[in-house]
N, C-alpha and C positions, 0 to 999 in steps of 0.2 A: 504494499500500499503504500508506505513512505518513499519506496524508490519509484514508483509510478509518478507519485506527486512532483519528485524533484526532476524527473524526465520532462514532464510536461512544462514545468516552469522553466527549465533550460531552453525548452524549445520556444516558449513564448519570449523569452529574453532575446533569443538569437533573432526571432522576428522584429523584435523592436529595435535592435541594433542595425538589421539590414535596413528597417523602413528610415531610420535616421542618416544612414550613410546615403540613401537614394535622395532625401531631402537636401542634404549637403550637397550632393552633386549637382541637384536641380540649381541651387542658389549660386553655383559658380557661373551660372549663365548671365548674371546680373553684374554691370558694370560697378566698379568700386565707388565711382562717382554718386551712383544713384543710391547705394547701400548707405552712403553718408548722409544723404537726404531723406531717405525712407527706410521703415522695417517691411520686411516681406514675410508672409506665412502662406504656404502653398497648400491646400487642401485637394485630395483626389487627383494629384499630379497635374494641377492647373497649369503651374509654369511649364513644365515640360509640353504640354500642349500647345501652350502659346508658342513657345520656342520653335516647336517642330512642326506643328500643322498650320500656323498663323503668324509667321515671321514678319510678314508685313504690318499686320495689325500691331503685335507687339512691339515694333519699331515705331508706329506711331503713338503709341501708349508711353515709350520711353522718351521720345521727343517732348511730349506734354509734360511729363514728370520733371525732365530736366530742366524745362522753361519755368517752372513754377517758382516764383518769388514772392512771398507774403510780406507786407508791410505792417507796421504797428497801425495804421489808418485802417487796414483792411480788417484786422482783429477787433478794433474798437467799433466798427460799424454795426448795423443792425444785422441780425442772422437771417435765415430763411431766404425768400426771394430777393431781399433787399442786400443781400451779402455780396461784395465783388469778387469773392474767392471761385464760385461755381462759374462766373463769367470768364475767368482766366481758362478755365478748360474748354469753354464753348468757343473761346477765339482760336484755339489751335486745332480742337478736333473737328469742328464742323467743316473747314474748309478741307481737310483730309477725307471726308466722305461720311463721317460718322452722324447718325441722327437719333433724335429721341423718337422711340417707337412705342406705341400702345396696341395691344391685340384684343380682338374678341373673337370667339369662334362657337358655334353650335356643335353640339353632340347628336349625331344620327344613329340610334341604335336598331339594329336588325336582329328579327328573332327568326330561327331557322327550325322548323319542326323535324322530327326523326321520321325519317321514312317508314312507311307502313310495310309489313312483312319483311323487315330488314332487321338485322340484330343490332344491338345497342351500340352508339356511336356513329351509326350512318345517319347522315342528315342530308336533307333536301337541298338542291343548288338554290331554289328561291326561298325568300323568307315568306312567312305568312302575315307578319305584321311589322310595321316600323314605327318608331316614335322619334320625333326630333325634340331635343332639349334645348332650348334657345337661351342664349347668353351663358352657357356652360362654362366658358372661360369668357371672364369680361373684366376690362378695368385694370390689366396688368400694364404697366409701363414702365421703360428702362430708359435711364437718361441717355445712353448712347449705344448704339449697336452698328456694327459694320460686318459684314458677312455674317460669321456665326460665333462672334465675340461681344459680350455684353459687358457694359461699363457704367459702373454708379459710383457717385460722389456723395458722401454724407459729411459735411463739414460740422454743422451745429443744430442737428434736429433732435426731437424725442427719440430716445434709443429704440422705441417700439417700431421705428421706421425701418430698422434692419430687418423685421419680421415680414415687412411688405416687400422690401428689396429681394430677399430671399426666396420669399413666396414666388415673385414674379421671375426670378431667374430658373428656379426649378420648373415652373410651369413651361416657360420658354425651352428649358431643356427637354422636358418630357414630351413636348409638342415636335422635337427634333429641328427647332428654330436657333437654338444657341448649342455650342459644345463646351464653352468656358466661361466663366464670369469674372469680373476683376471688380472689387469695391476698394475705394480709397476712404479714409477716413482720417480722424487726428491720433497721433501718438500720445501715450501717456506722459512723455517727457515734456507736452507742450504746456503742461500744468505750470511748470515753473515760470514760463513766460507770462501766464495769466495771472499768477501770483504777483509777480513783478509789476503788471499793469494794473493791479488791484481790480480785476475782472472775473475772478475765478467763478464767482456765483453764476455768472452769464454762461459759463462752460463747466457745468456741473456733473456730477457722476451720472445723473440720469439722462444724459445727452449722448449723442453719437460720437463713441471714441473707441479705439481697437479692443480694449478690455470688454466692451457690451457686444462687439462682432465676434470675437473669438470664442467666447463660451456658447453662442448660438452655433457657431461653425463645429464646435467640439461634440455637441449634441446633435449634429447631423441635420438641421433646420434646412439647409440647402437641398436636402434630398440627394439625388445622384449627379447633381450639377457640380463640377469642379470649380473651386472659387480660390482665387489669388487675392488674399488681404493684404492692403497696402496701407502702411501708417506713415503721416506727415510728419516729420521729426524737426528738432530746432533748426537745423541747417537750412529749412526752406524758408526761414524767417529773416528779412534783411537785419543785418548786423549781428546775426548770431551765426554766421557761416564757420 
């Protein structure tokens, strides 16, 4: 009994070590200059999918991230739609062909009867009834979509916004519209700057930041959709390079 337990534990440990090595190798594809400005967390081999299957889209995103410079004025301004930070991403990505997308979809359900005088498991080629469920998929929007790469930015929203984003991405993934998603949010280390500016309350613990995103990803709220989580670090802020 005890020997079996140790064998299983050793196997689990080996799998964890292999997984860590895979993630470590994935991260080697990110330029060091980007690692200084952002933290990266790859779920479901998201980074590998981006680099191998969508190199052009990944290059677009790297270009956008490289150009990101946040000023003190940006941080002090109102959040939500009034924040200038999301507009910085619009300026770079829209000319490159990225677009905000919303999908709706109806579900057509067909019911096939079992053929008479046939053994079980043999069904007719024609349905005997059909039901259309209108609006089965509705209202799922993503900030940016190009080919089959989805991209969302959450700078300072309520943290429940991550649930909406992950549901949208997993829905697109389940429909075959997306192969991988990228979500950019604040890194925890930005709190030092917020403290310095005396605006920590504005960017509270219940708003969108990496800690609130990661625990959702670890509990697989993204379903089967691979996600690359990107955290904005101090080096993106002017004067903290």
